[in-house]
C-alpha positions in Angstrom: 66.5 -78.8 -9.2 64.8 -76.4 -11.2 61.4 -74.4 -11.0 58.7 -73.8 -13.9 56.7 -71.6 -15.2 54.3 -73.3 -17.6 53.2 -71.0 -19.5 52.5 -50.8 -34.2 55.7 -48.9 -34.2 56.4 -47.3 -31.1 55.6 -43.8 -30.6 56.7 -41.9 -27.5 55.9 -43.7 -24.0 52.5 -42.4 -22.8 53.8 -42.8 -19.3 57.0 -41.3 -17.5 59.0 -43.0 -14.4 60.2 -40.2 -12.4 63.8 -41.2 -11.3 64.1 -41.6 -7.4 66.8 -39.0 -7.2 66.9 -36.6 -10.6 70.0 -35.5 -10.7 70.7 -31.6 -10.4 73.0 -28.7 -10.9 76.2 -28.7 -9.3 76.4 -27.7 -5.8 77.6 -24.8 -4.3 80.9 -26.8 -2.9 81.6 -27.7 -6.7 80.3 -31.5 -6.1 79.6 -33.1 -10.0 76.4 -34.6 -10.0 76.1 -38.0 -10.5 74.7 -39.2 -14.1 71.6 -39.0 -14.6 70.0 -42.7 -15.1 69.4 -44.3 -18.4 65.3 -44.4 -19.2 64.6 -47.4 -20.9 61.2 -48.7 -22.7 59.3 -51.3 -20.5 55.6 -52.4 -19.9 53.7 -51.4 -17.1 53.7 -54.8 -15.7 52.2 -56.0 -19.0 50.3 -54.9 -21.7 46.6 -56.4 -21.1 46.8 -55.5 -17.3 47.4 -51.7 -18.0 45.5 -51.6 -21.3 42.5 -53.7 -20.0 42.2 -55.1 -23.7 41.6 -58.8 -23.6 42.0 -59.2 -27.5 45.6 -58.2 -27.5 48.0 -61.6 -29.1 51.5 -62.2 -29.4 51.5 -61.6 -33.7 55.1 -63.3 -33.8 56.4 -60.7 -31.6 55.1 -57.7 -33.5 56.1 -54.2 -32.4 52.8 -52.9 -33.2 50.8 -55.8 -31.8 50.7 -53.4 -28.5 49.9 -50.1 -28.1 52.5 -47.5 -27.4 50.3 -46.6 -24.1 51.7 -49.9 -22.8 54.9 -48.7 -22.6 56.4 -46.6 -19.6 59.5 -44.7 -19.8 61.2 -45.8 -16.5 64.9 -45.3 -15.4 67.0 -48.5 -14.9 69.1 -47.9 -11.6 71.6 -49.6 -9.6 73.7 -50.0 -13.5 77.2 -50.6 -12.9 78.4 -48.2 -15.5 79.8 -50.9 -17.7 77.2 -50.0 -20.5 75.2 -53.1 -20.2 72.5 -54.5 -18.4 74.5 -55.1 -15.1 74.2 -53.6 -11.5 73.9 -54.3 -7.9 70.7 -56.5 -8.3 70.8 -58.1 -11.6 73.1 -58.8 -14.6 71.7 -59.8 -17.9 73.4 -62.1 -20.8 71.4 -63.2 -23.7 71.7 -66.2 -26.3 69.3 -64.4 -28.1 70.5 -61.4 -30.0 73.1 -59.0 -28.9 73.2 -58.0 -26.0 71.4 -53.9 -24.9 73.4 -51.4 -24.4 72.2 -48.8 -22.0 72.8 -46.1 -24.6 70.1 -47.5 -26.4 67.3 -48.6 -23.5 65.0 -45.8 -25.0 64.6 -47.3 -28.3 64.5 -50.9 -28.0 60.7 -52.7 -28.3 59.3 -56.2 -28.0 60.1 -56.7 -31.8 63.8 -56.1 -30.7 65.4 -59.3 -28.4 67.0 -56.6 -26.4 63.5 -55.5 -24.7 63.4 -58.7 -23.1 66.8 -58.0 -21.7 65.3 -54.5 -20.3 62.6 -56.0 -19.0 64.1 -58.2 -17.0 67.0 -56.0 -15.7 64.4 -53.2 -14.5 61.8 -56.1 -12.7 64.5 -57.8 -10.8 65.9 -54.9 -10.0 62.5 -54.0 -8.8 61.5 -56.7 -7.0 65.0 -56.5 -5.0 64.2 -52.7 -4.6 61.0 -53.7 -3.0 62.4 -56.0 -0.6 65.1 -53.6 0.2 61.9 -51.3 1.0 60.1 -53.8 3.5 64.2 -54.0 5.7 65.4 -57.0 4.3 69.2 -56.2 3.9 69.1 -53.4 6.7 67.0 -53.9 10.1 66.2 -57.5 8.9 68.2 -60.1 6.8 68.8 -59.8 3.5 66.9 -61.8 0.9 69.1 -62.6 -2.4 70.1 -58.8 -2.0 73.5 -60.1 -4.4 73.4 -59.5 -8.3 71.0 -61.8 -10.0 72.4 -63.9 -12.7 69.0 -63.8 -15.4 69.9 -65.5 -19.2 67.3 -64.8 -21.6 67.5 -68.3 -23.7 66.0 -69.4 -27.0 64.6 -72.8 -25.4 62.1 -74.1 -28.2 59.7 -74.4 -25.6 57.4 -71.6 -23.8 59.5 -71.9 -20.3 61.3 -70.3 -17.5 62.7 -71.4 -14.6 65.3 -70.6 -11.9 68.3 -73.5 -11.7 69.6 -74.0 -8.2 72.9 -75.3 -10.2 74.0 -71.5 -10.6 71.1 -70.0 -8.7 70.4 -68.5 -12.2 67.1 -67.6 -13.7 66.5 -68.7 -17.5 63.5 -67.2 -19.6 62.5 -68.8 -22.5 61.1 -68.0 -25.8 57.7 -68.8 -27.4 54.0 -67.3 -27.7 54.4 -64.1 -26.2 58.0 -64.4 -24.6 58.2 -64.7 -20.4 60.6 -61.7 -20.3 57.8 -59.7 -21.3 55.6 -60.4 -18.9 56.7 -58.6 -15.5 54.7 -61.0 -13.5 56.9 -64.2 -14.8 59.9 -62.2 -14.6 58.7 -62.0 -10.5 57.9 -65.2 -10.0 60.8 -66.5 -11.0 62.6 -64.1 -8.9 60.9 -65.6 -6.4 62.0 -69.1 -6.5 65.8 -67.2 -5.8 64.7 -65.6 -3.2 63.6 -68.9 -1.7 66.7 -70.5 -2.3 68.8 -67.5 -0.8 66.7 -67.8 1.9 66.8 -71.4 2.0 69.1 -73.3 -0.2 67.4 -76.3 -1.9 64.2 -75.0 -1.1 61.4 -76.9 -2.3 62.8 -80.7 -2.1 58.8 -81.7 -0.7 55.8 -81.5 -2.9 54.2 -79.3 0.0 57.4 -76.9 -0.4 57.4 -77.1 -3.8 53.8 -75.7 -3.8 54.4 -73.1 -1.3 57.5 -72.0 -3.7 55.6 -71.6 -6.6 52.7 -69.6 -4.3 55.5 -67.4 -3.1 56.3 -66.7 -6.6 52.9 -66.0 -8.2 52.3 -63.8 -5.1 55.4 -61.4 -5.2 54.9 -60.9 -8.2 51.5 -59.7 -8.0 52.6 -57.6 -5.0 55.7 -55.9 -6.8 53.3 -55.1 -9.8 50.9 -53.8 -7.8 53.5 -51.5 -5.4 55.2 -50.6 -9.3 51.6 -49.2 -10.3 50.7 -47.4 -7.2 54.7 -46.1 -7.1 54.4 -44.6 -10.7 50.9 -43.8 -11.2 50.6 -46.9 -13.6 47.2 -48.0 -15.1 45.5 -51.2 -13.7 42.6 -52.6 -15.9 42.3 -55.9 -15.1 41.7 -58.4 -12.1 45.2 -57.6 -9.8 44.9 -61.7 -8.2 44.9 -62.9 -12.0 49.0 -64.0 -12.6 50.5 -63.0 -15.9 47.4 -61.8 -18.0 49.9 -61.4 -20.7 52.4 -64.6 -20.9 49.2 -66.5 -20.8 47.0 -65.0 -24.2 48.3 -68.1 -26.0 47.0 -70.9 -23.4 43.8 -69.1 -21.7 40.9 -68.2 -22.2 39.5 -64.3 -21.8 40.2 -63.2 -19.4 43.4 -64.5 -19.5 45.1 -66.1 -16.3 48.3 -68.0 -15.8 46.8 -68.7 -12.2 45.3 -66.9 -9.8 46.1 -66.1 -5.8 42.2 -66.1 -4.7 40.3 -69.1 -5.0 38.8 -71.4 -2.8 41.0 -74.0 -2.7 41.6 -75.9 0.6 43.9 -78.3 1.7 42.2 -81.3 1.0 42.0 -79.8 -2.5 45.6 -81.1 -3.1 46.4 -82.9 -6.5 50.0 -83.5 -6.2 51.0 -80.5 -8.6 53.0 -77.9 -7.6 51.1 -75.0 -9.2 48.0 -76.1 -8.4 48.4 -77.2 -4.8 50.4 -73.7 -4.8 46.7 -71.8 -4.9 46.4 -72.9 -1.5 48.9 -71.3 0.0 48.6 -68.1 -2.6 45.4 -67.1 -1.0 46.6 -67.3 2.3 49.5 -65.3 1.7 46.6 -62.6 0.1 44.3 -62.8 2.6 47.0 -62.2 5.2 47.7 -58.8 3.1 44.3 -57.9 3.2 44.1 -58.4 7.0 47.3 -56.8 8.1 48.3 -54.7 4.7 50.8 -55.4 2.2 53.7 -53.9 4.0 53.2 -55.5 7.3 52.2 -58.8 5.4 55.4 -59.1 3.5 57.6 -58.4 5.8 56.1 -61.0 7.8 55.7 -63.6 5.1 59.3 -63.0 3.7 61.0 -63.1 6.8 59.2 -66.3 8.1 60.6 -68.1 5.3 63.9 -68.2 6.7 62.9 -70.5 9.2 61.7 -73.1 6.9 62.9 -76.0 5.8 63.7 -77.0 2.1 61.3 -80.0 2.4 58.4 -77.8 4.8 54.8 -78.9 4.9 52.2 -76.7 5.1 51.3 -76.8 8.7 55.0 -76.4 9.3 55.2 -73.7 7.1 52.6 -71.8 8.2 53.2 -72.3 12.1 56.5 -70.8 11.4 54.6 -67.8 9.8 52.0 -67.0 12.8 55.2 -67.5 15.0 57.2 -64.7 13.0 53.9 -62.7 13.0 53.5 -63.2 17.0 57.3 -62.2 17.2 57.1 -59.3 14.8 53.5 -57.8 15.7 52.0 -59.4 18.7 48.9 -61.3 18.6 46.5 -59.5 17.2 49.0 -60.1 13.3 49.5 -63.7 14.5 45.7 -64.5 14.9 45.1 -62.9 11.2 47.9 -64.7 10.1 46.3 -67.9 12.0 42.9 -67.3 10.6 44.3 -67.0 7.0 46.1 -70.8 7.0 42.9 -71.6 9.3 40.5 -70.8 6.4 42.6 -72.8 4.0 41.6 -75.6 6.3 45.9 -76.4 7.0 46.5 -79.2 9.3 47.6 -78.4 13.0 46.2 -74.5 12.6 43.4 -74.1 15.3 
């Protein structure tokens, strides 16, 4: 079973991500400070979103196709000290180009195959840290709290997916290489989260649509959280998914999909990505009603109770019940209203 996402010489970075715990001088007790985390060059979600420039294009992976201001210098956290991109929450393998070295992560540009490896590591780690910050893995059950295997492949097509055979994420190349866009990376990570919560999730058309919707929603949410956390600019519409990856196949303003559409249950067409826009709008409305933290704790926690072939109706009912259990009637009513607005059957 697979999950599919259709699809200048760099100057010094103009934005810097602060370390969570900067290394300081040795303490009075003589303790040796922890080594500084490698500072990598990454996109601030993606170049279109951070610049607002809808005219950007891939230009065959040219380094000068995007402005230097699209990059930030960011700490690569939770590495295992091996010298490569392996750590607590992610390990990266590449079939295109030599493996990235942590000693060089501040030098790579989008022209280098290693840049995609760095992006994949940073954003998978960022996504799991976001879930950890919500309490998953501590007060709540872990949601894919393991080292996620990621592979960069030259598939000959612009295609990325999660496969449950190895619980692996694979990012393709072609057009804008998929691992250059944080929202594509986190979307695929959303499938890995779902599969870790419910092995084999997505065996019915409606469950498949819910999986695509959650991937889109998580991509937007993790990107928004990173923007706020690090003070990065957001110059495009937040509800637009994969602004950069989609420049080759969508009209400006570029979007792979949106999570703020007006589709309702009766608008289903039997294609999981299209039908997922029904569910993702409900998730966005829950966020709007309850705030990101409360909404996401409910949304992710509810997914532990989904069946692999869940229907919209059953998944909505489970999410409402989870809101009631975690936060009480007012939260449950807000979640119910979001699903009722999408005309999900059985939701009154």
